[in-house]
A tleap script that builds the chain and sets N, CA, C and O, in Angstrom:
source leaprc.protein.ff14SB
mol = sequence {
  NMET ASN LYS LYS ILE THR TYR VAL LEU LEU
  PHE ILE LEU LEU PHE SER ILE LEU TYR TYR
  ASN LYS ASP PRO PHE LEU ALA VAL LEU ARG
  ASN VAL ASN GLY GLN PRO THR VAL THR LEU
  SER VAL PRO SER GLU ARG PHE PRO GLU THR
  ALA ALA HIE ILE LYS SER ALA ILE ARG HIE
  GLY GLU PRO ASP ILE CYS THR ILE ASP ARG
  LYS GLY ALA GLU GLU ASN ARG LYS HIE SER
  LEU LYS GLY VAL PRO THR LYS LYS GLY PHE
  ASP ARG ASP GLU PHE PRO MET ALA MET CYS
  ALA GLU GLY GLY GLN GLY ALA ASP ILE GLU
  TYR ILE SER PRO SER ASP ASN ARG GLY ALA
  GLY SER TRP ILE ALA ASN GLN LEU GLU LYS
  TYR LYS ASP GLY THR LYS VAL LYS ILE VAL
  VAL CGLU
}
set mol.1.N position { -2.393 -35.133 4.241 }
set mol.1.CA position { -3.870 -34.258 5.201 }
set mol.1.C position { -2.994 -33.593 6.003 }
set mol.1.O position { -3.505 -32.507 6.275 }
set mol.2.N position { -1.673 -33.736 6.639 }
set mol.2.CA position { -1.153 -32.582 7.295 }
set mol.2.C position { -0.739 -32.158 5.946 }
set mol.2.O position { 0.458 -32.296 6.197 }
set mol.3.N position { -0.739 -31.845 4.994 }
set mol.3.CA position { -0.378 -30.463 4.501 }
set mol.3.C position { -1.200 -29.467 4.043 }
set mol.3.O position { -0.918 -28.279 4.194 }
set mol.4.N position { -2.292 -29.890 3.441 }
set mol.4.CA position { -3.804 -28.822 3.885 }
set mol.4.C position { -4.019 -28.594 5.183 }
set mol.4.O position { -4.503 -27.492 5.442 }
set mol.5.N position { -3.663 -29.765 6.629 }
set mol.5.CA position { -3.689 -28.050 7.764 }
set mol.5.C position { -2.857 -27.423 7.773 }
set mol.5.O position { -3.097 -26.349 8.325 }
set mol.6.N position { -1.588 -27.562 7.300 }
set mol.6.CA position { -0.562 -26.814 7.460 }
set mol.6.C position { -1.535 -25.118 6.630 }
set mol.6.O position { -1.792 -24.007 7.094 }
set mol.7.N position { -1.789 -25.773 5.282 }
set mol.7.CA position { -2.108 -24.435 3.975 }
set mol.7.C position { -2.910 -23.759 4.640 }
set mol.7.O position { -2.669 -22.562 4.481 }
set mol.8.N position { -3.936 -23.982 5.459 }
set mol.8.CA position { -4.859 -23.960 6.381 }
set mol.8.C position { -4.190 -22.523 7.592 }
set mol.8.O position { -4.756 -21.462 7.858 }
set mol.9.N position { -2.919 -23.010 8.072 }
set mol.9.CA position { -2.423 -22.812 9.382 }
set mol.9.C position { -2.184 -21.124 9.137 }
set mol.9.O position { -2.418 -19.961 9.464 }
set mol.10.N position { -1.356 -22.311 8.072 }
set mol.10.CA position { -0.283 -20.369 7.139 }
set mol.10.C position { -1.317 -19.688 6.810 }
set mol.10.O position { -1.114 -18.501 7.063 }
set mol.11.N position { -2.422 -19.889 6.324 }
set mol.11.CA position { -3.335 -19.125 5.672 }
set mol.11.C position { -3.993 -17.821 7.341 }
set mol.11.O position { -3.860 -16.598 7.395 }
set mol.12.N position { -4.347 -18.332 7.920 }
set mol.12.CA position { -5.500 -18.195 8.955 }
set mol.12.C position { -4.317 -16.939 9.478 }
set mol.12.O position { -4.585 -15.738 9.507 }
set mol.13.N position { -2.891 -17.583 9.894 }
set mol.13.CA position { -1.334 -16.773 10.024 }
set mol.13.C position { -2.039 -15.213 9.689 }
set mol.13.O position { -2.523 -14.218 10.229 }
set mol.14.N position { -1.620 -15.964 8.075 }
set mol.14.CA position { -1.067 -14.620 7.576 }
set mol.14.C position { -2.418 -14.049 7.769 }
set mol.14.O position { -2.178 -13.073 8.479 }
set mol.15.N position { -4.180 -14.081 7.484 }
set mol.15.CA position { -4.946 -13.472 7.816 }
set mol.15.C position { -4.711 -12.315 9.251 }
set mol.15.O position { -4.947 -11.113 9.369 }
set mol.16.N position { -4.132 -13.367 10.215 }
set mol.16.CA position { -4.243 -12.669 12.007 }
set mol.16.C position { -3.388 -11.264 11.378 }
set mol.16.O position { -3.509 -10.245 12.057 }
set mol.17.N position { -2.531 -11.174 10.108 }
set mol.17.CA position { -1.409 -10.657 10.589 }
set mol.17.C position { -2.672 -9.269 9.995 }
set mol.17.O position { -3.576 -8.585 10.475 }
set mol.18.N position { -2.407 -9.348 9.500 }
set mol.18.CA position { -3.189 -8.336 7.914 }
set mol.18.C position { -4.037 -8.005 8.848 }
set mol.18.O position { -3.662 -6.870 9.142 }
set mol.19.N position { -5.274 -8.343 9.758 }
set mol.19.CA position { -5.861 -8.071 10.241 }
set mol.19.C position { -5.830 -7.058 11.271 }
set mol.19.O position { -6.499 -6.024 11.262 }
set mol.20.N position { -4.717 -7.550 12.479 }
set mol.20.CA position { -4.423 -7.413 13.522 }
set mol.20.C position { -3.024 -5.528 13.190 }
set mol.20.O position { -2.612 -4.636 13.932 }
set mol.21.N position { -2.856 -5.859 11.754 }
set mol.21.CA position { -2.279 -4.762 11.075 }
set mol.21.C position { -3.102 -4.210 9.992 }
set mol.21.O position { -2.763 -4.277 8.810 }
set mol.22.N position { -4.263 -3.625 10.436 }
set mol.22.CA position { -4.869 -3.005 9.137 }
set mol.22.C position { -4.693 -1.426 8.705 }
set mol.22.O position { -5.053 -0.701 7.778 }
set mol.23.N position { -3.881 -1.310 9.992 }
set mol.23.CA position { -4.125 0.530 9.376 }
set mol.23.C position { -3.091 0.875 8.640 }
set mol.23.O position { -3.492 1.936 8.163 }
set mol.24.N position { -2.000 0.698 8.209 }
set mol.24.CA position { -1.803 0.476 7.044 }
set mol.24.C position { -1.621 0.031 5.938 }
set mol.24.O position { -0.791 0.249 5.055 }
set mol.25.N position { -2.902 -0.955 6.104 }
set mol.25.CA position { -2.868 -1.421 4.831 }
set mol.25.C position { -3.941 -1.304 4.722 }
set mol.25.O position { -4.222 -1.829 3.644 }
set mol.26.N position { -5.179 -0.762 5.368 }
set mol.26.CA position { -6.096 -0.266 4.875 }
set mol.26.C position { -6.012 1.560 4.383 }
set mol.26.O position { -6.672 2.241 3.597 }
set mol.27.N position { -5.040 1.804 5.157 }
set mol.27.CA position { -4.778 3.100 4.368 }
set mol.27.C position { -3.991 3.314 3.239 }
set mol.27.O position { -3.513 4.423 3.000 }
set mol.28.N position { -3.874 2.662 2.759 }
set mol.28.CA position { -3.131 2.429 0.658 }
set mol.28.C position { -4.460 2.068 -0.184 }
set mol.28.O position { -4.775 2.230 -1.363 }
set mol.29.N position { -5.107 1.501 0.952 }
set mol.29.CA position { -6.837 0.085 0.116 }
set mol.29.C position { -7.815 1.965 -0.173 }
set mol.29.O position { -8.532 2.164 -1.153 }
set mol.30.N position { -7.673 2.541 0.421 }
set mol.30.CA position { -8.852 3.849 -0.187 }
set mol.30.C position { -7.864 4.917 -0.103 }
set mol.30.O position { -7.922 5.827 0.724 }
set mol.31.N position { -6.764 4.748 -1.171 }
set mol.31.CA position { -5.730 5.948 -1.848 }
set mol.31.C position { -6.913 5.858 -3.343 }
set mol.31.O position { -7.193 4.759 -3.822 }
set mol.32.N position { -7.371 6.891 -3.798 }
set mol.32.CA position { -7.207 7.576 -5.079 }
set mol.32.C position { -6.205 6.975 -6.213 }
set mol.32.O position { -5.053 7.357 -6.009 }
set mol.33.N position { -6.361 5.991 -7.550 }
set mol.33.CA position { -5.493 5.124 -8.578 }
set mol.33.C position { -3.979 4.877 -7.323 }
set mol.33.O position { -3.066 5.591 -7.738 }
set mol.34.N position { -3.608 4.235 -6.227 }
set mol.34.CA position { -2.980 3.555 -6.069 }
set mol.34.C position { -1.499 5.234 -5.265 }
set mol.34.O position { -0.282 5.181 -5.092 }
set mol.35.N position { -1.919 5.712 -5.168 }
set mol.35.CA position { -1.194 6.887 -4.633 }
set mol.35.C position { -1.651 7.288 -3.570 }
set mol.35.O position { -2.818 7.670 -3.482 }
set mol.36.N position { -0.500 7.272 -2.179 }
set mol.36.CA position { -0.348 7.517 -1.395 }
set mol.36.C position { -1.154 8.656 -0.813 }
set mol.36.O position { -0.587 9.594 -1.374 }
set mol.37.N position { -2.286 9.320 0.087 }
set mol.37.CA position { -2.947 10.216 0.871 }
set mol.37.C position { -0.988 11.204 1.621 }
set mol.37.O position { -0.252 10.237 1.815 }
set mol.38.N position { -0.580 11.869 1.808 }
set mol.38.CA position { 0.626 12.868 1.886 }
set mol.38.C position { -0.235 13.993 2.911 }
set mol.38.O position { -1.279 14.478 2.474 }
set mol.39.N position { 0.157 14.290 3.991 }
set mol.39.CA position { -0.296 15.550 4.981 }
set mol.39.C position { 1.183 16.628 4.694 }
set mol.39.O position { 2.237 16.180 4.243 }
set mol.40.N position { 1.065 17.412 4.893 }
set mol.40.CA position { 1.935 18.459 4.856 }
set mol.40.C position { 2.318 19.588 5.578 }
set mol.40.O position { 2.211 20.747 5.179 }
set mol.41.N position { 2.906 19.110 6.980 }
set mol.41.CA position { 2.850 19.876 7.954 }
set mol.41.C position { 3.808 21.453 7.542 }
set mol.41.O position { 5.033 21.502 7.657 }
set mol.42.N position { 3.159 22.355 7.178 }
set mol.42.CA position { 3.597 23.800 7.105 }
set mol.42.C position { 3.592 24.306 8.107 }
set mol.42.O position { 2.590 24.436 8.810 }
set mol.43.N position { 5.119 24.836 8.474 }
set mol.43.CA position { 5.798 25.436 10.018 }
set mol.43.C position { 5.463 26.918 10.308 }
set mol.43.O position { 6.385 27.573 9.822 }
set mol.44.N position { 4.741 27.571 10.766 }
set mol.44.CA position { 4.281 28.778 11.040 }
set mol.44.C position { 5.605 29.924 11.636 }
set mol.44.O position { 5.990 31.079 11.453 }
set mol.45.N position { 5.899 28.863 12.339 }
set mol.45.CA position { 7.132 29.991 12.671 }
set mol.45.C position { 8.162 30.495 12.002 }
set mol.45.O position { 8.760 31.540 12.257 }
set mol.46.N position { 8.495 29.243 10.576 }
set mol.46.CA position { 9.468 29.393 10.372 }
set mol.46.C position { 9.204 29.659 9.063 }
set mol.46.O position { 10.090 29.248 8.315 }
set mol.47.N position { 8.031 30.359 8.376 }
set mol.47.CA position { 7.050 30.695 7.725 }
set mol.47.C position { 5.790 31.208 7.787 }
set mol.47.O position { 4.913 30.619 7.154 }
set mol.48.N position { 5.490 32.259 8.464 }
set mol.48.CA position { 4.772 32.810 9.749 }
set mol.48.C position { 3.637 33.814 7.776 }
set mol.48.O position { 2.449 33.858 8.096 }
set mol.49.N position { 3.703 34.046 7.203 }
set mol.49.CA position { 3.113 34.804 6.595 }
set mol.49.C position { 2.444 34.215 5.292 }
set mol.49.O position { 1.442 34.643 4.718 }
set mol.50.N position { 3.411 32.894 4.886 }
set mol.50.CA position { 2.025 31.916 4.222 }
set mol.50.C position { 1.601 30.418 5.065 }
set mol.50.O position { 0.974 29.380 4.851 }
set mol.51.N position { 2.461 31.130 6.239 }
set mol.51.CA position { 1.127 29.908 6.845 }
set mol.51.C position { -0.193 30.061 7.345 }
set mol.51.O position { -0.884 29.169 7.837 }
set mol.52.N position { -0.633 31.807 7.109 }
set mol.52.CA position { -1.035 32.749 7.583 }
set mol.52.C position { -2.178 32.854 6.712 }
set mol.52.O position { -3.393 32.993 6.851 }
set mol.53.N position { -1.255 32.724 5.644 }
set mol.53.CA position { -1.940 32.425 4.256 }
set mol.53.C position { -2.823 31.295 3.747 }
set mol.53.O position { -3.675 31.539 2.892 }
set mol.54.N position { -2.694 30.339 4.127 }
set mol.54.CA position { -2.609 29.044 3.930 }
set mol.54.C position { -4.449 28.734 4.677 }
set mol.54.O position { -5.468 28.202 4.236 }
set mol.55.N position { -4.056 29.430 6.012 }
set mol.55.CA position { -5.308 29.224 7.267 }
set mol.55.C position { -6.278 29.682 6.894 }
set mol.55.O position { -7.373 29.121 6.927 }
set mol.56.N position { -5.914 31.444 6.220 }
set mol.56.CA position { -6.967 32.200 5.823 }
set mol.56.C position { -7.691 31.577 4.078 }
set mol.56.O position { -8.712 32.138 3.680 }
set mol.57.N position { -7.162 30.636 3.351 }
set mol.57.CA position { -7.563 30.757 2.246 }
set mol.57.C position { -8.731 29.515 2.658 }
set mol.57.O position { -9.890 29.578 2.248 }
set mol.58.N position { -8.275 28.510 3.440 }
set mol.58.CA position { -8.547 27.333 3.236 }
set mol.58.C position { -9.744 27.696 4.081 }
set mol.58.O position { -10.861 27.264 3.799 }
set mol.59.N position { -9.518 28.501 5.137 }
set mol.59.CA position { -11.055 29.326 6.477 }
set mol.59.C position { -12.087 30.176 5.140 }
set mol.59.O position { -13.163 30.572 5.588 }
set mol.60.N position { -11.874 30.456 3.703 }
set mol.60.CA position { -12.540 31.111 3.130 }
set mol.60.C position { -12.559 30.293 2.125 }
set mol.60.O position { -12.602 31.027 1.138 }
set mol.61.N position { -12.550 28.522 1.567 }
set mol.61.CA position { -13.325 27.921 1.063 }
set mol.61.C position { -12.516 27.082 0.090 }
set mol.61.O position { -12.828 26.038 -0.484 }
set mol.62.N position { -11.238 27.899 0.041 }
set mol.62.CA position { -10.118 27.212 -1.343 }
set mol.62.C position { -10.177 25.519 -0.182 }
set mol.62.O position { -10.831 25.413 0.855 }
set mol.63.N position { -9.236 24.369 -0.849 }
set mol.63.CA position { -9.848 23.351 -0.849 }
set mol.63.C position { -8.011 23.119 -0.358 }
set mol.63.O position { -7.029 23.610 -0.916 }
set mol.64.N position { -8.062 22.137 0.947 }
set mol.64.CA position { -7.008 21.898 2.101 }
set mol.64.C position { -6.508 20.776 1.438 }
set mol.64.O position { -5.635 20.339 2.188 }
set mol.65.N position { -6.609 19.765 0.019 }
set mol.65.CA position { -6.211 18.671 -0.175 }
set mol.65.C position { -4.745 19.883 -1.716 }
set mol.65.O position { -4.088 20.922 -1.654 }
set mol.66.N position { -4.872 19.347 -2.234 }
set mol.66.CA position { -3.404 19.179 -3.597 }
set mol.66.C position { -2.587 18.162 -4.161 }
set mol.66.O position { -1.579 17.509 -3.894 }
set mol.67.N position { -3.449 18.299 -5.061 }
set mol.67.CA position { -2.808 16.766 -6.192 }
set mol.67.C position { -1.856 17.399 -7.531 }
set mol.67.O position { -2.074 17.766 -8.686 }
set mol.68.N position { -0.738 17.285 -6.653 }
set mol.68.CA position { 0.620 16.839 -7.177 }
set mol.68.C position { 0.307 17.198 -8.641 }
set mol.68.O position { 0.086 16.170 -9.280 }
set mol.69.N position { 0.204 18.431 -9.461 }
set mol.69.CA position { 0.645 18.235 -11.245 }
set mol.69.C position { 1.839 19.313 -11.291 }
set mol.69.O position { 1.565 20.510 -11.378 }
set mol.70.N position { 3.389 18.787 -11.219 }
set mol.70.CA position { 3.802 19.995 -11.150 }
set mol.70.C position { 4.115 20.421 -13.122 }
set mol.70.O position { 4.996 21.242 -13.377 }
set mol.71.N position { 3.503 19.927 -14.012 }
set mol.71.CA position { 3.785 19.714 -15.542 }
set mol.71.C position { 2.908 21.057 -15.563 }
set mol.71.O position { 3.441 22.162 -15.659 }
set mol.72.N position { 1.236 20.838 -15.446 }
set mol.72.CA position { 0.792 22.004 -15.316 }
set mol.72.C position { 0.684 23.452 -14.340 }
set mol.72.O position { -0.090 24.399 -14.202 }
set mol.73.N position { 2.216 22.873 -13.672 }
set mol.73.CA position { 2.322 24.712 -12.574 }
set mol.73.C position { 2.035 26.018 -13.648 }
set mol.73.O position { 1.166 26.877 -13.800 }
set mol.74.N position { 3.130 25.674 -14.199 }
set mol.74.CA position { 3.485 27.525 -14.955 }
set mol.74.C position { 1.900 28.034 -16.015 }
set mol.74.O position { 1.586 29.141 -16.451 }
set mol.75.N position { 1.376 27.029 -16.100 }
set mol.75.CA position { 0.099 27.465 -17.092 }
set mol.75.C position { -1.372 27.805 -15.445 }
set mol.75.O position { -2.410 28.447 -15.603 }
set mol.76.N position { -1.059 27.338 -14.501 }
set mol.76.CA position { -1.558 28.324 -13.080 }
set mol.76.C position { -1.286 29.087 -12.903 }
set mol.76.O position { -2.002 30.058 -12.656 }
set mol.77.N position { 0.213 29.050 -12.942 }
set mol.77.CA position { 1.054 30.650 -12.379 }
set mol.77.C position { 0.281 31.738 -13.330 }
set mol.77.O position { -0.065 32.812 -12.840 }
set mol.78.N position { 0.060 31.476 -14.493 }
set mol.78.CA position { -0.562 32.837 -15.458 }
set mol.78.C position { -2.157 32.417 -14.879 }
set mol.78.O position { -2.404 33.147 -13.920 }
set mol.79.N position { -3.030 31.697 -15.099 }
set mol.79.CA position { -3.626 31.885 -14.420 }
set mol.79.C position { -4.426 32.774 -13.534 }
set mol.79.O position { -5.245 33.619 -13.896 }
set mol.80.N position { -3.894 32.303 -11.704 }
set mol.80.CA position { -3.764 32.342 -10.785 }
set mol.80.C position { -3.253 33.722 -10.719 }
set mol.80.O position { -3.929 34.480 -10.024 }
set mol.81.N position { -2.306 34.172 -11.236 }
set mol.81.CA position { -2.078 35.608 -11.302 }
set mol.81.C position { -2.053 36.467 -11.881 }
set mol.81.O position { -1.121 37.271 -11.854 }
set mol.82.N position { -3.669 36.626 -13.008 }
set mol.82.CA position { -3.806 36.675 -14.286 }
set mol.82.C position { -4.588 38.352 -13.309 }
set mol.82.O position { -5.534 38.159 -12.545 }
set mol.83.N position { -4.133 39.548 -13.468 }
set mol.83.CA position { -5.356 40.829 -13.441 }
set mol.83.C position { -4.466 40.938 -12.186 }
set mol.83.O position { -4.444 42.129 -11.875 }
set mol.84.N position { -3.498 39.985 -11.072 }
set mol.84.CA position { -3.857 40.858 -10.459 }
set mol.84.C position { -1.520 41.244 -9.999 }
set mol.84.O position { -0.472 40.607 -9.893 }
set mol.85.N position { -2.125 42.904 -9.902 }
set mol.85.CA position { -0.649 43.495 -10.289 }
set mol.85.C position { 0.981 43.513 -9.271 }
set mol.85.O position { 1.078 43.559 -8.045 }
set mol.86.N position { 1.829 43.470 -10.057 }
set mol.86.CA position { 2.900 43.463 -8.659 }
set mol.86.C position { 2.941 44.851 -7.456 }
set mol.86.O position { 2.323 45.916 -7.455 }
set mol.87.N position { 3.803 44.360 -6.636 }
set mol.87.CA position { 3.740 45.302 -5.654 }
set mol.87.C position { 5.162 45.120 -5.364 }
set mol.87.O position { 5.641 44.059 -4.965 }
set mol.88.N position { 6.028 46.541 -5.649 }
set mol.88.CA position { 7.111 46.443 -5.199 }
set mol.88.C position { 7.178 46.175 -3.842 }
set mol.88.O position { 6.565 46.887 -3.047 }
set mol.89.N position { 7.890 45.176 -3.458 }
set mol.89.CA position { 9.172 44.827 -2.323 }
set mol.89.C position { 7.747 43.990 -1.563 }
set mol.89.O position { 7.282 44.286 -0.462 }
set mol.90.N position { 7.063 42.522 -2.797 }
set mol.90.CA position { 6.368 41.965 -2.353 }
set mol.90.C position { 5.996 40.840 -3.425 }
set mol.90.O position { 5.676 41.031 -4.598 }
set mol.91.N position { 6.113 39.626 -2.752 }
set mol.91.CA position { 5.790 38.104 -3.748 }
set mol.91.C position { 3.815 38.182 -3.925 }
set mol.91.O position { 3.219 38.885 -3.108 }
set mol.92.N position { 3.177 37.588 -4.774 }
set mol.92.CA position { 2.078 37.585 -5.167 }
set mol.92.C position { 1.947 35.748 -4.506 }
set mol.92.O position { 2.816 34.997 -4.950 }
set mol.93.N position { 1.353 35.391 -3.937 }
set mol.93.CA position { 1.701 34.370 -3.111 }
set mol.93.C position { -0.009 33.351 -3.446 }
set mol.93.O position { -0.962 33.601 -2.709 }
set mol.94.N position { -0.144 32.424 -4.427 }
set mol.94.CA position { -1.262 32.031 -3.955 }
set mol.94.C position { -1.456 30.353 -3.863 }
set mol.94.O position { -0.698 29.399 -4.037 }
set mol.95.N position { -2.844 30.503 -3.503 }
set mol.95.CA position { -3.296 28.954 -2.231 }
set mol.95.C position { -4.544 28.652 -2.751 }
set mol.95.O position { -5.376 29.535 -2.541 }
set mol.96.N position { -4.984 27.576 -3.433 }
set mol.96.CA position { -3.931 27.070 -3.891 }
set mol.96.C position { -2.807 27.069 -4.766 }
set mol.96.O position { -2.917 27.510 -5.910 }
set mol.97.N position { -1.229 26.395 -4.122 }
set mol.97.CA position { -0.367 27.079 -5.584 }
set mol.97.C position { -0.759 26.085 -6.329 }
set mol.97.O position { -1.368 25.020 -6.234 }
set mol.98.N position { 0.022 27.057 -7.469 }
set mol.98.CA position { 0.558 26.334 -8.973 }
set mol.98.C position { 1.583 25.159 -9.248 }
set mol.98.O position { 2.313 24.879 -10.199 }
set mol.99.N position { 1.266 24.450 -7.709 }
set mol.99.CA position { 2.157 22.931 -8.712 }
set mol.99.C position { 0.907 22.300 -7.952 }
set mol.99.O position { 1.008 21.359 -7.164 }
set mol.100.N position { -0.006 22.790 -8.210 }
set mol.100.CA position { -1.143 21.983 -7.720 }
set mol.100.C position { -2.532 21.861 -8.559 }
set mol.100.O position { -3.219 22.804 -8.952 }
set mol.101.N position { -2.812 20.278 -8.762 }
set mol.101.CA position { -4.569 20.481 -10.244 }
set mol.101.C position { -5.250 21.775 -9.214 }
set mol.101.O position { -5.423 22.895 -9.696 }
set mol.102.N position { -5.471 21.582 -8.303 }
set mol.102.CA position { -6.295 22.579 -8.227 }
set mol.102.C position { -6.202 23.847 -7.987 }
set mol.102.O position { -7.263 24.366 -7.638 }
set mol.103.N position { -5.010 24.740 -8.075 }
set mol.103.CA position { -5.116 25.685 -8.025 }
set mol.103.C position { -5.027 25.944 -9.830 }
set mol.103.O position { -4.825 25.119 -10.721 }
set mol.104.N position { -5.255 27.364 -9.901 }
set mol.104.CA position { -4.316 28.790 -10.680 }
set mol.104.C position { -5.661 29.383 -10.956 }
set mol.104.O position { -5.999 30.305 -10.213 }
set mol.105.N position { -6.907 28.817 -12.382 }
set mol.105.CA position { -7.419 30.813 -11.857 }
set mol.105.C position { -8.373 30.503 -10.852 }
set mol.105.O position { -8.563 29.312 -10.605 }
set mol.106.N position { -9.184 31.617 -10.053 }
set mol.106.CA position { -9.604 31.481 -8.861 }
set mol.106.C position { -9.033 31.201 -7.099 }
set mol.106.O position { -9.589 31.315 -6.006 }
set mol.107.N position { -7.269 30.675 -7.674 }
set mol.107.CA position { -6.226 30.793 -6.379 }
set mol.107.C position { -6.939 31.644 -5.660 }
set mol.107.O position { -7.923 32.082 -6.256 }
set mol.108.N position { -6.691 32.226 -4.015 }
set mol.108.CA position { -6.454 33.003 -3.662 }
set mol.108.C position { -5.430 33.720 -3.500 }
set mol.108.O position { -4.862 33.324 -2.482 }
set mol.109.N position { -5.067 34.287 -3.810 }
set mol.109.CA position { -3.571 35.403 -3.484 }
set mol.109.C position { -3.636 36.942 -2.792 }
set mol.109.O position { -4.382 37.921 -2.817 }
set mol.110.N position { -2.250 36.480 -2.099 }
set mol.110.CA position { -2.240 37.916 -0.988 }
set mol.110.C position { -0.526 37.992 -0.845 }
set mol.110.O position { 0.308 37.087 -0.885 }
set mol.111.N position { -0.393 39.320 -0.679 }
set mol.111.CA position { 1.056 40.131 -1.416 }
set mol.111.C position { 1.760 39.990 0.206 }
set mol.111.O position { 1.505 40.529 1.283 }
set mol.112.N position { 3.196 38.540 -0.448 }
set mol.112.CA position { 3.661 38.316 1.787 }
set mol.112.C position { 5.281 39.135 1.018 }
set mol.112.O position { 5.368 39.857 0.025 }
set mol.113.N position { 6.260 38.692 1.872 }
set mol.113.CA position { 8.331 38.999 1.846 }
set mol.113.C position { 8.336 37.749 0.722 }
set mol.113.O position { 8.137 36.536 0.789 }
set mol.114.N position { 8.641 38.619 -0.255 }
set mol.114.CA position { 9.468 37.902 -1.213 }
set mol.114.C position { 10.383 36.409 -0.150 }
set mol.114.O position { 10.462 35.249 -0.555 }
set mol.115.N position { 10.823 36.809 0.896 }
set mol.115.CA position { 11.722 35.648 1.692 }
set mol.115.C position { 11.005 34.833 2.434 }
set mol.115.O position { 11.489 33.883 3.050 }
set mol.116.N position { 9.672 35.178 2.428 }
set mol.116.CA position { 8.727 34.121 3.442 }
set mol.116.C position { 7.988 33.498 2.047 }
set mol.116.O position { 8.056 32.310 1.734 }
set mol.117.N position { 7.753 33.837 1.794 }
set mol.117.CA position { 6.725 33.314 -0.265 }
set mol.117.C position { 7.853 31.947 -0.707 }
set mol.117.O position { 7.703 30.727 -0.779 }
set mol.118.N position { 9.150 32.996 -0.973 }
set mol.118.CA position { 9.778 31.857 -1.784 }
set mol.118.C position { 10.722 30.611 -0.622 }
set mol.118.O position { 10.890 29.435 -0.947 }
set mol.119.N position { 11.168 31.139 0.547 }
set mol.119.CA position { 11.925 30.105 1.626 }
set mol.119.C position { 10.237 28.330 1.261 }
set mol.119.O position { 10.065 27.122 1.091 }
set mol.120.N position { 9.640 29.553 1.370 }
set mol.120.CA position { 7.911 28.033 1.209 }
set mol.120.C position { 8.271 27.704 0.432 }
set mol.120.O position { 9.052 26.755 0.372 }
set mol.121.N position { 7.760 28.496 -0.706 }
set mol.121.CA position { 7.990 27.062 -1.437 }
set mol.121.C position { 9.032 26.484 -1.834 }
set mol.121.O position { 8.822 25.599 -2.663 }
set mol.122.N position { 10.327 26.699 -1.481 }
set mol.122.CA position { 11.313 25.670 -2.027 }
set mol.122.C position { 11.811 25.136 -0.911 }
set mol.122.O position { 12.868 24.507 -0.969 }
set mol.123.N position { 10.818 25.376 0.835 }
set mol.123.CA position { 10.963 23.954 1.371 }
set mol.123.C position { 9.707 23.363 0.839 }
set mol.123.O position { 9.557 22.316 1.468 }
set mol.124.N position { 8.865 23.487 0.113 }
set mol.124.CA position { 7.602 22.536 0.536 }
set mol.124.C position { 7.460 22.074 -1.266 }
set mol.124.O position { 6.322 21.907 -1.704 }
set mol.125.N position { 8.613 21.904 -2.168 }
set mol.125.CA position { 8.854 22.013 -2.779 }
set mol.125.C position { 9.939 20.964 -2.537 }
set mol.125.O position { 10.229 20.652 -3.692 }
set mol.126.N position { 10.430 20.500 -2.027 }
set mol.126.CA position { 11.728 19.765 -1.162 }
set mol.126.C position { 10.994 18.738 -0.234 }
set mol.126.O position { 11.456 17.652 0.114 }
set mol.127.N position { 9.984 19.168 0.050 }
set mol.127.CA position { 9.217 17.990 1.062 }
set mol.127.C position { 8.158 17.096 0.356 }
set mol.127.O position { 7.573 16.135 0.855 }
set mol.128.N position { 8.020 17.601 -0.915 }
set mol.128.CA position { 7.537 16.626 -1.859 }
set mol.128.C position { 7.924 16.257 -3.311 }
set mol.128.O position { 7.122 16.018 -4.214 }
set mol.129.N position { 9.038 16.249 -3.383 }
set mol.129.CA position { 9.608 15.891 -4.990 }
set mol.129.C position { 9.616 15.032 -3.975 }
set mol.129.O position { 10.202 15.675 -3.105 }
set mol.130.N position { 9.326 13.918 -3.486 }
set mol.130.CA position { 9.670 12.296 -4.062 }
set mol.130.C position { 8.854 11.190 -3.880 }
set mol.130.O position { 8.994 9.977 -3.723 }
set mol.131.N position { 7.297 12.596 -4.004 }
set mol.131.CA position { 6.245 12.622 -4.399 }
set mol.131.C position { 5.604 12.591 -6.079 }
set mol.131.O position { 5.750 13.650 -6.689 }
set mol.132.N position { 4.983 11.556 -6.760 }
set mol.132.CA position { 4.884 11.159 -8.052 }
set mol.132.C position { 3.668 12.728 -8.529 }
set mol.132.O position { 3.552 13.761 -7.870 }
set mol.133.N position { 3.282 12.540 -9.230 }
set mol.133.CA position { 2.178 13.572 -9.771 }
set mol.133.C position { 1.120 13.332 -9.317 }
set mol.133.O position { 1.110 12.101 -9.303 }
set mol.134.N position { 0.013 13.733 -8.847 }
set mol.134.CA position { -0.750 12.776 -9.091 }
set mol.134.C position { -1.599 12.386 -6.546 }
set mol.134.O position { -2.536 12.356 -5.748 }
set mol.135.N position { -0.432 12.268 -6.757 }
set mol.135.CA position { 0.001 12.518 -5.263 }
set mol.135.C position { -1.421 13.310 -4.377 }
set mol.135.O position { -1.668 14.459 -4.744 }
set mol.136.N position { -2.153 12.824 -3.460 }
set mol.136.CA position { -3.264 13.726 -2.962 }
set mol.136.C position { -2.136 14.258 -2.086 }
set mol.136.O position { -1.187 13.490 -1.926 }
set mol.137.N position { -2.096 15.277 -1.579 }
set mol.137.CA position { -1.456 16.359 -0.251 }
set mol.137.C position { -2.224 17.302 0.647 }
set mol.137.O position { -2.874 18.337 0.500 }
set mol.138.N position { -1.808 16.356 1.828 }
set mol.138.CA position { -3.811 17.497 2.511 }
set mol.138.C position { -2.225 18.439 3.186 }
set mol.138.O position { -1.109 17.971 3.414 }
set mol.139.N position { -2.568 19.407 3.295 }
set mol.139.CA position { -1.813 20.864 3.840 }
set mol.139.C position { -2.361 21.118 4.984 }
set mol.139.O position { -3.573 21.083 5.195 }
set mol.140.N position { -1.517 21.383 5.775 }
set mol.140.CA position { -1.899 21.763 7.356 }
set mol.140.C position { -0.925 23.147 7.623 }
set mol.140.O position { 0.133 23.486 7.091 }
set mol.141.N position { -1.795 23.820 8.733 }
set mol.141.CA position { -0.209 24.947 9.253 }
set mol.141.C position { -0.231 23.889 10.961 }
set mol.141.O position { -1.090 23.217 11.532 }
set mol.142.N position { 1.125 24.229 11.228 }
set mol.142.CA position { 1.469 23.837 12.417 }
set mol.142.C position { 1.659 24.821 13.692 }
set mol.142.O position { 1.988 24.359 14.785 }
savepdb mol mol.pdb
quit
């Protein structure tokens, strides 16, 4: 009988710990396909043109969620930039980004300085390198 009471008490203790620490536990339960939802804050003081483009694109209806799809990036870039001429001294920045499943045809394109675009692209890639394809990322601008 004492063992049974011990097991019941351990179960209640474990349940209580999980219940009172439910935020991290429920955050995992709410995610799609077991992948965590990550928030990426793009620093506007570091990448002002990219940040302004992201804010504008989201304000005009582009999604603020990026599902990482590195394998589809080249194809997405080809579709998003199709018909958008190059402009000397500028890069064509696309949002949603090419590395997002939401990117590609219909992405918002803006001409920005190469240093801002490439710096932001490299910074974002470094921030997200530890996450697998399929991870949902909420993009916000600081």
